C-alpha positions as CSV (number, residue, x, y, z in Angstrom):
1,M,147.9,102.8,-39.3
2,K,151.2,103.7,-37.7
3,K,151.9,106.3,-40.4
4,L,148.5,107.8,-39.7
5,I,149.1,107.9,-36.0
6,A,152.5,109.6,-36.7
7,L,150.8,112.2,-38.8
8,L,148.3,112.8,-36.0
9,L,151.1,113.2,-33.5
10,V,152.9,115.7,-35.7
11,L,149.6,117.6,-36.1
12,A,149.1,117.6,-32.3
13,M,152.6,118.8,-31.8
14,C,152.2,121.6,-34.3
15,L,149.0,122.8,-32.6
16,S,150.7,122.6,-29.3
17,L,153.6,124.8,-30.5
18,A,151.2,127.3,-31.8
19,A,149.3,127.4,-28.5
20,C,152.3,127.5,-26.2
21,G,154.4,130.3,-27.8
22,E,157.0,131.2,-25.3
23,T,155.2,129.6,-22.4
24,P,157.4,127.0,-20.7
25,A,156.3,123.4,-21.3
26,S,157.2,120.4,-19.3
27,S,158.7,117.3,-20.7
28,T,158.4,113.7,-19.6
29,A,161.0,111.0,-19.3
30,S,159.7,107.5,-19.2
31,S,159.9,106.3,-15.7
32,S,159.3,102.6,-15.0
33,S,156.0,101.3,-13.8
34,E,155.5,97.7,-14.0
35,S,152.5,95.4,-14.0
36,S,151.9,91.8,-14.7
37,S,149.3,89.8,-16.5
38,T,148.9,86.4,-18.1
39,S,149.1,85.9,-21.8
40,S,148.5,83.0,-23.9
41,A,149.6,81.8,-27.4
42,S,148.0,79.1,-29.5
43,E,150.3,76.2,-30.2
44,P,152.0,76.1,-33.6
45,A,151.6,73.3,-36.0
46,E,152.4,69.7,-34.8
47,S,156.0,69.3,-33.7
48,S,156.6,66.7,-36.4
49,E,156.6,69.6,-38.9
50,V,159.5,71.3,-37.2
51,S,162.8,69.8,-37.9
52,E,166.2,70.8,-36.6
53,T,166.4,73.3,-39.5
54,G,162.7,74.2,-39.4
55,T,160.1,73.8,-42.2
56,Q,161.6,76.7,-44.2
57,G,165.2,76.0,-43.7
58,Y,165.8,78.3,-40.8
59,Q,168.3,76.9,-38.3
60,I,166.7,76.6,-34.9
61,P,169.6,77.2,-32.4
62,D,170.7,74.8,-29.7
63,T,170.6,77.2,-26.7
64,I,170.9,77.0,-23.0
65,D,167.7,76.1,-21.1
66,P,167.1,79.5,-19.3
67,V,164.9,77.8,-16.6
68,N,166.6,74.5,-15.7
69,D,170.2,75.0,-16.7
70,W,170.8,78.6,-15.7
71,G,173.3,77.6,-13.1
72,K,175.9,77.9,-15.8
73,Y,175.2,81.6,-16.0
74,D,175.3,82.0,-12.3
75,D,178.8,80.3,-12.3
76,L,180.0,82.6,-15.0
77,I,178.9,85.6,-13.1
78,Q,180.7,84.4,-10.0
79,Q,183.9,83.8,-12.1
80,I,183.6,87.4,-13.4
81,R,183.2,88.7,-9.9
82,T,186.3,87.0,-8.5
83,T,188.8,87.2,-11.4
84,T,191.6,89.6,-10.9
85,D,192.7,89.8,-14.6
86,T,190.7,92.7,-16.1
87,A,191.2,91.6,-19.7
88,E,190.0,88.1,-18.9
89,R,187.1,89.7,-16.9
90,A,186.0,91.7,-20.0
91,Q,186.0,88.6,-22.2
92,L,184.0,86.7,-19.7
93,M,181.4,89.5,-19.6
94,H,181.0,89.2,-23.4
95,Q,180.4,85.5,-22.9
96,A,177.7,86.3,-20.3
97,E,176.1,88.8,-22.6
98,D,176.1,86.3,-25.4
99,M,174.4,83.7,-23.2
100,L,171.9,86.2,-22.0
101,M,170.9,87.5,-25.5
102,E,170.8,84.0,-27.0
103,T,167.7,83.3,-24.8
104,G,165.8,86.0,-26.6
105,A,164.2,86.8,-23.3
106,I,165.5,90.4,-23.3
107,L,164.2,92.5,-26.2
108,P,166.0,95.8,-26.3
109,L,164.2,98.7,-27.9
110,Y,166.4,101.8,-27.4
111,F,169.1,103.3,-25.2
112,Y,167.9,105.9,-22.8
113,T,168.3,109.6,-22.7
114,D,166.5,111.7,-20.1
115,I,164.3,114.8,-20.6
116,Y,162.7,117.0,-18.1
117,M,161.4,120.6,-17.5
118,Q,163.1,123.0,-15.1
119,K,162.1,126.6,-14.5
120,E,164.8,129.2,-15.2
121,Y,164.7,130.5,-11.6
122,L,165.6,127.0,-10.3
123,K,169.3,126.7,-10.1
124,N,171.9,124.1,-9.3
125,V,170.0,120.9,-10.1
126,Y,172.4,118.3,-11.3
127,T,172.2,114.7,-12.5
128,T,174.3,111.6,-13.2
129,P,174.3,109.2,-16.1
130,F,172.5,106.7,-13.8
131,G,169.3,108.8,-13.8
132,Y,169.8,110.3,-10.3
133,K,168.8,113.9,-9.8
134,Y,170.2,116.0,-6.9
135,F,168.1,118.8,-5.5
136,M,169.5,119.3,-2.0
137,F,171.9,122.1,-3.0
138,S,169.5,123.8,-5.4
139,S,168.4,127.4,-5.0
140,L,165.3,129.4,-6.0
141,D,165.7,132.9,-7.4
142,N,161.9,133.6,-7.3
143,G,161.8,134.5,-3.6
144,S,160.3,131.2,-2.6
145,D,161.7,128.8,0.0
146,T,159.7,125.8,-1.3
147,L,160.6,123.7,-4.3
148,R,157.6,122.1,-6.0
149,L,158.4,118.9,-8.1
150,Y,157.0,116.1,-10.0
151,I,159.2,113.0,-10.3
152,A,156.8,110.0,-10.6
153,S,153.8,108.5,-9.0
154,E,153.5,106.8,-5.6
155,P,156.9,105.4,-4.7
156,D,157.2,101.6,-4.0
157,K,159.8,101.7,-1.2
158,L,161.5,104.4,0.7
159,D,163.8,102.1,2.7
160,P,167.0,102.5,0.8
161,A,167.8,98.8,1.3
162,L,164.5,97.8,-0.3
163,N,164.2,100.3,-3.2
164,S,165.0,99.2,-6.7
165,T,163.7,102.1,-8.8
166,V,165.2,105.3,-10.1
167,D,162.4,107.5,-8.6
168,G,163.0,105.7,-5.3
169,A,166.7,106.3,-5.5
170,I,166.1,110.0,-6.1
171,L,164.0,110.2,-2.9
172,A,166.7,108.2,-1.0
173,I,169.4,110.6,-2.1
174,N,167.2,113.4,-0.9
175,S,166.9,112.1,2.6
176,F,169.9,109.8,3.2
177,A,173.7,110.2,2.9
178,G,176.3,107.5,2.3
179,L,180.0,107.3,2.5
180,M,180.4,108.9,-1.0
181,T,178.2,110.9,-3.4
182,Y,178.5,112.8,-6.7
183,D,179.1,116.5,-7.3
184,E,177.6,118.7,-10.0
185,S,180.4,117.6,-12.5
186,G,179.6,113.9,-11.9
187,K,182.8,113.4,-9.9
188,Q,182.7,111.2,-6.9
189,V,183.3,113.1,-3.7
190,Y,183.2,112.3,0.0
191,D,179.9,112.6,1.8
192,V,179.6,111.0,5.3
193,A,183.3,109.9,5.0
194,E,186.1,112.4,5.0
195,S,188.9,110.2,3.7
196,H,189.7,106.6,2.8
197,T,192.7,104.3,2.2
198,V,193.0,101.1,0.1
199,S,195.5,98.3,0.9
200,E,198.2,97.5,-1.7
201,D,196.4,94.3,-2.7
202,G,193.1,96.2,-3.3
203,L,191.2,94.0,-0.8
204,T,190.9,96.3,2.3
205,Y,189.1,99.7,2.3
206,T,189.2,101.9,5.4
207,F,186.9,104.9,5.5
208,T,187.3,107.6,8.1
209,L,184.0,109.3,9.0
210,R,183.4,113.0,9.7
211,D,183.1,114.2,13.2
212,G,179.8,115.1,14.8
213,L,177.5,113.1,12.5
214,K,173.9,112.8,13.6
215,W,170.6,111.2,12.6
216,S,167.7,113.6,12.0
217,N,166.4,112.9,15.5
218,G,169.7,114.0,17.1
219,D,171.1,110.5,17.8
220,P,174.9,110.1,17.0
221,L,175.8,108.4,13.8
222,D,179.0,106.4,13.4
223,A,180.7,103.5,11.6
224,N,178.6,101.0,13.6
225,D,175.5,102.2,11.8
226,F,177.1,101.2,8.5
227,V,178.1,97.8,9.8
228,Y,174.5,97.2,10.9
229,S,172.9,98.6,7.8
230,W,175.1,96.7,5.3
231,N,174.6,93.4,7.1
232,R,170.9,94.0,7.1
233,A,170.7,94.9,3.4
234,A,172.8,91.8,2.5
235,A,170.8,89.3,4.6
236,P,168.4,87.1,2.6
237,T,165.8,87.6,5.3
238,T,165.6,91.3,4.5
239,G,164.6,90.6,0.9
240,S,166.5,93.4,-0.8
241,D,166.4,93.2,-4.6
242,Y,169.9,94.7,-4.5
243,G,171.3,92.3,-1.9
244,Y,173.7,91.0,-4.4
245,M,175.4,94.4,-4.5
246,F,177.3,93.2,-1.3
247,A,178.7,90.2,-3.1
248,P,182.1,91.8,-3.5
249,I,182.5,91.9,0.3
250,K,184.0,88.9,2.0
251,G,181.4,86.9,4.0
252,Y,178.5,87.5,1.6
253,A,178.7,84.0,0.1
254,E,178.5,82.5,3.6
255,M,175.6,84.8,4.5
256,T,173.5,83.7,1.5
257,E,174.4,79.9,1.3
258,M,171.3,77.7,1.4
259,D,170.9,74.0,2.1
260,D,168.8,71.6,0.1
261,A,165.7,72.5,2.2
262,G,166.1,76.2,1.5
263,N,167.5,77.1,5.0
264,L,170.5,79.3,5.6
265,V,173.6,77.2,6.2
266,N,175.3,79.9,8.3
267,P,172.6,82.0,9.8
268,D,175.1,83.9,12.0
269,A,177.5,84.7,9.2
270,K,178.3,88.4,8.6
271,L,180.0,90.6,6.1
272,E,183.7,91.4,6.9
273,V,182.8,95.0,7.8
274,S,183.9,96.4,11.1
275,A,183.9,99.6,13.1
276,S,186.7,100.9,15.2
277,E,186.1,101.1,18.9
278,D,185.4,104.8,18.7
279,G,183.2,104.4,15.7
280,K,185.3,106.8,13.7
281,T,186.5,104.3,11.0
282,L,184.9,101.6,8.9
283,T,186.9,98.8,7.5
284,I,185.8,96.5,4.6
285,V,187.5,93.4,3.4
286,L,186.7,92.3,-0.2
287,E,186.8,88.8,-1.8
288,A,188.7,90.1,-4.8
289,P,189.7,93.6,-6.0
290,C,186.6,95.4,-7.2
291,A,187.1,98.3,-9.7
292,Y,183.7,99.8,-8.9
293,F,183.6,99.5,-5.1
294,M,183.8,103.3,-4.7
295,D,180.7,103.6,-6.9
296,L,179.0,101.1,-4.5
297,A,179.9,103.4,-1.6
298,A,177.7,106.1,-3.2
299,F,174.9,103.7,-4.1
300,P,171.6,104.0,-2.1
301,T,171.5,100.4,-1.0
302,Y,174.7,101.2,0.9
303,F,173.2,104.1,2.8
304,P,172.9,103.7,6.5
305,V,169.5,103.3,8.3
306,H,168.6,104.0,11.9
307,K,168.7,100.6,13.8
308,A,166.4,101.6,16.7
309,S,163.7,102.8,14.2
310,V,164.0,99.7,12.0
311,E,163.8,97.2,14.9
312,A,161.0,99.1,16.8
313,A,158.8,98.9,13.7
314,D,159.6,95.3,12.9
315,P,160.5,93.5,16.1
316,D,160.0,90.0,14.7
317,G,161.7,90.7,11.3
318,S,158.6,89.9,9.2
319,N,158.2,93.3,7.7
320,P,161.6,94.9,7.1
321,G,160.4,98.1,5.4
322,A,157.7,98.9,8.1
323,W,159.7,101.7,9.6
324,A,159.6,103.8,6.4
325,L,156.0,103.4,5.3
326,E,154.8,106.8,6.6
327,A,156.2,110.3,7.1
328,G,158.4,111.0,10.1
329,F,161.0,108.3,9.9
330,V,164.6,108.9,11.0
331,C,167.2,109.6,8.3
332,N,170.5,111.4,7.9
333,G,170.2,113.3,4.6
334,A,169.4,116.9,3.6
335,Y,165.6,116.5,4.1
336,T,163.2,114.6,6.2
337,L,159.8,113.4,5.1
338,T,157.2,115.3,7.2
339,G,154.0,114.7,5.2
340,W,152.8,112.0,2.9
341,N,149.3,111.9,1.4
342,H,149.6,108.6,-0.4
343,K,149.2,108.8,-4.2
344,S,148.8,112.6,-4.0
345,S,151.8,114.4,-2.4
346,M,154.9,114.2,-0.2
347,T,156.4,117.1,1.8
348,Y,160.1,117.1,2.8
349,E,161.6,119.7,5.1
350,K,165.2,120.7,5.7
351,N,167.1,118.5,8.2
352,P,169.0,120.7,10.6
353,N,171.2,117.8,11.7
354,Y,172.4,117.1,8.2
355,H,176.2,117.4,8.1
356,R,176.0,119.9,5.1
357,A,172.9,121.7,6.4
358,S,174.7,125.1,5.9
359,E,174.7,124.5,2.2
360,V,171.0,123.7,1.9
361,T,169.0,126.9,1.1
362,I,165.6,125.5,0.2
363,Q,163.6,124.9,3.3
364,K,160.8,122.7,1.9
365,Q,160.2,120.4,-1.0
366,E,156.7,119.5,-2.2
367,F,156.4,116.4,-4.5
368,M,153.3,115.9,-6.7
369,L,152.5,112.2,-6.9
370,T,150.6,111.1,-10.0
371,S,150.6,108.6,-12.8
372,D,148.9,111.2,-15.1
373,E,151.7,112.9,-17.1
374,T,149.2,115.2,-18.7
375,A,148.1,116.5,-15.3
376,A,151.7,117.0,-14.2
377,Y,152.5,118.8,-17.4
378,S,149.5,121.1,-17.0
379,A,150.5,121.9,-13.5
380,Y,154.0,122.8,-14.6
381,N,152.7,125.1,-17.4
382,A,150.2,126.7,-14.9
383,G,153.2,127.6,-12.7
384,D,152.3,125.1,-9.9
385,L,155.5,123.1,-10.3
386,D,159.1,124.3,-10.6
387,F,160.4,121.0,-11.9
388,S,158.8,118.2,-13.9
389,D,160.0,114.8,-15.0
390,G,156.9,114.2,-17.1
391,I,156.1,115.3,-20.7
392,P,153.3,113.7,-22.7
393,T,154.5,112.4,-26.1
394,A,152.4,114.9,-28.0
395,E,153.9,117.8,-26.1
396,I,157.6,117.1,-26.5
397,A,158.1,119.0,-29.7
398,A,156.6,122.1,-28.1
399,A,158.6,121.6,-24.9
400,K,161.8,121.5,-26.9
401,Q,161.2,125.1,-28.0
402,T,161.3,126.5,-24.5
403,P,164.3,127.4,-22.4
404,D,163.0,125.0,-19.6
405,F,163.5,121.9,-21.7
406,K,166.5,119.8,-20.6
407,L,168.0,116.7,-22.3
408,I,170.8,114.6,-20.7
409,N,172.6,111.5,-21.8
410,T,172.2,108.5,-19.5
411,L,173.4,104.9,-19.5
412,G,170.5,102.6,-19.8
413,C,168.2,100.5,-22.0
414,Y,164.4,100.5,-22.5
415,Y,163.5,96.9,-23.2
416,V,160.8,94.3,-23.3
417,A,161.1,91.4,-20.8
418,F,159.8,87.9,-21.5
419,N,159.0,85.6,-18.6
420,V,160.9,82.4,-19.5
421,K,158.5,80.4,-17.3
422,S,155.4,81.6,-19.2
423,D,153.0,79.1,-20.6
424,L,153.7,80.7,-23.9
425,F,156.8,78.6,-24.1
426,K,155.7,75.4,-22.3
427,D,155.6,73.2,-25.5
428,M,158.8,74.6,-27.0
429,T,162.4,73.5,-26.6
430,P,164.8,76.2,-25.4
431,G,165.9,76.8,-29.0
432,E,162.4,77.1,-30.2
433,A,161.4,79.5,-27.4
434,S,164.5,81.6,-28.2
435,T,163.6,81.6,-31.9
436,F,160.0,82.7,-31.1
437,R,161.2,85.6,-28.9
438,R,163.8,86.8,-31.3
439,A,161.3,86.7,-34.1
440,L,159.1,89.1,-32.1
441,A,162.1,91.3,-31.5
442,L,162.6,91.7,-35.3
443,L,159.0,92.8,-35.8
444,I,159.3,96.0,-33.7
445,D,160.1,99.2,-35.6
446,R,162.6,100.9,-33.2
447,E,163.2,103.8,-35.5
448,Y,159.5,104.7,-35.4
449,I,159.5,104.5,-31.6
450,V,162.5,106.8,-31.1
451,T,161.5,109.2,-33.8
452,N,157.8,109.6,-33.1
453,I,157.4,108.6,-29.4
454,G,160.8,109.1,-27.7
455,Q,161.8,112.3,-29.7
456,A,164.8,112.8,-27.4
457,E,167.8,111.6,-29.3
458,Q,167.4,108.0,-28.1
459,V,169.3,105.4,-30.1
460,P,167.6,102.2,-31.3
461,A,169.1,99.3,-29.4
462,D,170.7,96.2,-31.0
463,S,172.0,94.9,-27.7
464,F,171.1,95.1,-24.0
465,I,174.3,96.9,-22.7
466,P,174.3,100.4,-24.0
467,S,177.1,102.3,-25.8
468,G,179.3,104.2,-23.5
469,T,179.4,101.4,-20.9
470,L,182.9,100.5,-19.7
471,D,184.4,97.1,-19.4
472,G,186.7,97.6,-16.4
473,T,189.8,98.0,-18.5
474,G,189.0,101.6,-19.4
475,N,187.6,100.6,-22.8
476,E,184.0,100.6,-24.0
477,F,182.3,97.3,-23.6
478,K,179.9,97.3,-26.6
479,N,181.2,95.6,-29.8
480,K,178.5,93.7,-31.5
481,S,174.9,93.6,-32.6
482,Y,172.5,90.7,-31.8
483,Y,170.5,91.0,-34.9
484,S,171.2,88.9,-38.0
485,V,170.0,91.7,-40.3
486,D,170.3,95.5,-40.1
487,P,168.2,96.6,-37.2
488,A,167.2,99.7,-39.1
489,D,166.0,97.7,-42.2
490,Y,162.5,97.1,-40.9
491,E,161.2,95.3,-44.0
492,A,164.1,92.9,-44.0
493,N,163.5,92.3,-40.2
494,V,159.8,91.4,-40.9
495,D,160.8,89.0,-43.6
496,E,163.3,87.3,-41.3
497,A,160.8,87.2,-38.4
498,I,158.3,85.4,-40.6
499,S,160.9,82.9,-41.8
500,M,161.8,82.2,-38.1
501,L,158.1,81.7,-37.1
502,E,157.6,79.4,-40.2
503,A,160.5,77.3,-38.9
504,L,158.5,76.8,-35.7
505,G,155.5,75.6,-37.7
506,Y,153.4,78.8,-37.8
507,K,151.6,79.2,-41.1
508,F,151.4,82.3,-43.1
509,E,149.2,83.4,-46.0
510,D,150.2,86.5,-48.0
511,G,152.4,87.7,-45.1
512,M,149.7,87.2,-42.4
513,L,149.4,84.5,-39.8
514,S,147.0,81.8,-40.8
515,S,144.0,81.3,-38.5
516,E,145.3,77.7,-38.1
517,T,148.2,78.9,-36.0
518,P,147.3,82.1,-34.2
519,I,149.5,83.9,-31.7
520,S,148.0,86.0,-28.9
521,F,149.3,87.2,-25.6
522,E,149.1,90.1,-23.1
523,Y,151.7,92.8,-22.6
524,L,152.0,94.2,-19.1
525,V,152.9,97.9,-18.9
526,N,152.8,100.7,-16.3
527,T,151.4,104.1,-16.6
528,P,152.2,107.0,-17.3
529,G,151.6,107.8,-21.0
530,A,154.9,107.3,-22.9
531,N,155.0,103.7,-21.8
532,I,151.5,103.2,-23.2
533,D,152.4,104.9,-26.4
534,V,155.3,102.5,-26.9
535,A,153.1,99.5,-26.1
536,E,150.6,100.6,-28.7
537,A,153.3,101.0,-31.3
538,I,154.5,97.4,-30.5
539,Q,150.9,96.2,-30.7
540,Q,150.5,97.7,-34.2
541,D,153.8,96.2,-35.3
542,F,152.8,92.7,-34.2
543,A,149.4,93.2,-35.8
544,T,151.0,93.8,-39.3
545,I,151.5,90.0,-39.5
546,G,148.4,89.1,-37.5
547,I,149.7,88.7,-34.0
548,D,147.1,89.7,-31.4
549,M,148.6,91.5,-28.4
550,T,146.4,93.0,-25.8
551,I,147.7,95.7,-23.4
552,A,147.3,95.5,-19.6
553,E,148.0,98.7,-17.7
554,Q,148.9,98.9,-14.0
555,E,150.0,101.7,-11.8
556,W,153.7,101.9,-10.9
557,S,153.9,100.3,-7.5
558,V,151.6,97.5,-8.4
559,F,153.4,96.8,-11.7
560,L,156.8,96.6,-10.0
561,N,155.7,93.9,-7.6
562,E,153.7,91.9,-10.2
563,R,156.6,91.9,-12.6
564,K,159.1,91.0,-9.9
565,A,156.9,88.0,-8.9
566,G,156.8,86.8,-12.4
567,N,153.0,87.3,-12.8
568,F,153.3,88.2,-16.5
569,D,154.2,86.8,-19.9
570,I,155.6,89.8,-21.6
571,A,156.2,93.2,-19.9
572,R,157.7,96.6,-20.4
573,N,161.0,97.1,-18.6
574,G,164.0,99.4,-18.4
575,W,167.4,99.6,-16.7
576,L,169.7,102.4,-15.9
577,L,173.2,101.4,-14.8
578,D,174.0,101.8,-11.1
579,Y,177.7,102.2,-11.9
580,N,179.5,102.4,-15.2
581,D,180.6,98.8,-15.7
582,A,179.0,96.3,-17.9
583,F,178.9,93.8,-15.0
584,N,176.0,95.8,-13.5
585,M,173.7,94.8,-16.4
586,L,174.8,91.2,-16.2
587,E,174.8,90.3,-12.5
588,M,171.1,91.3,-12.2
589,W,170.1,88.2,-14.1
590,T,171.5,85.5,-11.7
591,T,168.9,83.1,-10.4
592,D,168.5,84.6,-7.0
593,S,168.8,88.3,-7.9
594,G,165.9,90.4,-6.8
595,N,166.0,92.2,-10.2
596,N,165.7,88.9,-12.3
597,D,162.3,89.8,-13.7
598,C,162.7,87.3,-16.6
599,Q,162.7,84.5,-14.0
600,F,165.9,82.9,-15.3
601,G,166.7,79.7,-13.4
602,R,163.5,79.7,-11.4
603,Y,162.3,76.2,-11.9
604,D,159.9,74.9,-9.2
605,G,161.8,74.6,-6.0
606,W,164.9,76.6,-7.1
607,D,164.8,78.5,-3.9
608,K,164.8,75.3,-1.8
609,K,167.9,73.9,-3.5
C-alpha cells in the first residue's frame, strides 16, 4: 500500500511540474500543531507467560520508572546545570540522554530541515538554525510597502513569556526586542543592549542599555523593565512553559521551591537581577558559569514586557497573558500588531519608537492565518503572498524547480511522543512499557518518510539530539545510535519489533498479530497536511503487522494545549533547539518543565510534593 501511495505521490508531483512550468510554487515546512486524544490497547497474554527474558528469549530491560522514579533524572539535570567542569558536564549529558531514550517514550523520526517559498523581489529575509525567521530588515523591490506572509495558523500565545512554539517566536521577534539578537550571518549582536561585561569567575553579567529606549506607546524603557519581566516569566504563578530557562540565574531555585502541600516556600524570592539607579545597566548573577547565557539573552522568553499593560489587564494575576490577546498591545520591537481577525489574518505596522526604526523599510506586514497548506500555497502561486512557510507534500517536487524555493539546515528533531501515564501501559512494568514503545519505534520506515513525504534532505533519526548539536566543549554531542539494528534496514527492524512484542506476550501468526492479543490506540496530530501525511505513513507501517492506529486531528492551538495537559496516548511532536547546546533538549524533560509533554515524573500529586 505504501509503495502504491508513493507512486501516486510521484505521479502527482510530475503533473504538478508539468502544470507549473516556471511559475513560482510555495513550499511547506512542517510546523507543529498538537492535539490530544485517548488511545487504548488490549492487554497482552497473561503475565505468567512473560519471564524476565520474555517468551521468545528477548531480554526485557530493567529501566527507570519514568512516572514514579523520575526524580533521578531531575537530579542529574541539576548536576549538569551546576557543574563547572565542561568535560564532566558533557559526560553527564550523555548519561541523561541514555536515561531518556531507555524509556522509549521519545520516538525520533528525522532531523529537521526547513523549506519555504520567497518571491525574488523580497530581499534580506534571514534565518537561524533554531527555526527563527527575521523580516524586520527586509525590503520589497516590487514597489509595495506591505509584506504579505504565511507562517502558520492561529498563534497560541503572543506574550513572549508564555509562548513555546516556533511560529510564536517568529511573531515575538517581529514585535519585541531583547538584550541580544542575531544578524543575517547568524552571529549574535547587541539589540537593546549596547555593551556587556562578564566577571572573571563567569558569574556576573552586566549589560549597558542604549540611550533613549521607548515602548511603542512612547513610555521610556530601561533596565527595570527587564528586572520585572524576567522575574515575572520565572515565577511559577505565571505558568511559563519556559520558566526553567531562568534556572541559571541565582535565586531561581528559591523562587520555585514548593512545600509538601504544593505552596511556594519563598513567595517573595526574586532572581538576582538588578537595575542601576538610572536604569542604564542591568546586572545578573548566575548560580554557575553558563556557556550559553548570551544565547538566552537573545531568546524570546527573555524579552521585556510592559508592566503597566500586563498588570492593568490582569490585576489579580489569574490570567497572565490577558494583555496580549488582541491587537494593540504595547511592545518594543520593529512592528506593532494593529489588527487581528482571529483564525484569518493579522496586520502589523511599523513601530516608530523602535530603536532601529530607521532601518525598517517595509511599513506593514499582513499575515495569513490558516491550517490549510493547500490554500496558502495557492495564494502564494496566485501572487497574493510574498512569503510562504507552507508547501503541500505533493507540490514539493514542483516547488524545488522554482527560484523561490529555499532550503536551510536547522537543529531539531521531528518525533513521536508517548504519554508515560497513558492507560496503554498501566499493566506493564517500566521495562515492559519501554520494550513496547521501542518495538513500535522499529516498525516505522523513516527512509520512506524522509524520501516521499519530507523530500527536503531530512536525515532519519536514530537519537533525539540531532547531529551538529554541541556539547559545551566545542565538540559535537552526538556519538551513538539508540537502535539495536541498522535503522535503515527496515525488514530487520520489523523482525526485531515482532520479537520484542512476543517477549511481552503478544501472539503472532505469519507475521501478523493474533486476534487474541490485539493492539489499538489513537495518534494525536495537528493540521496542516505534512503532519497528516506522516501520521498516515506511520499508520500503514503499524498495520503491516496488524496494529490498529486511528488518527485524531486537531488545529494547532488546541493541539498544543491538549498535548501539554497530557490528554493523549501517542502524539506527533517536534523540537528545534533554542540554543546550540545538547542541554536544551535534555532540560525540557524535567518533571516540572512546561515542555514535558511525555509527562515524565507526573504521578498523582507530584505538583503538591
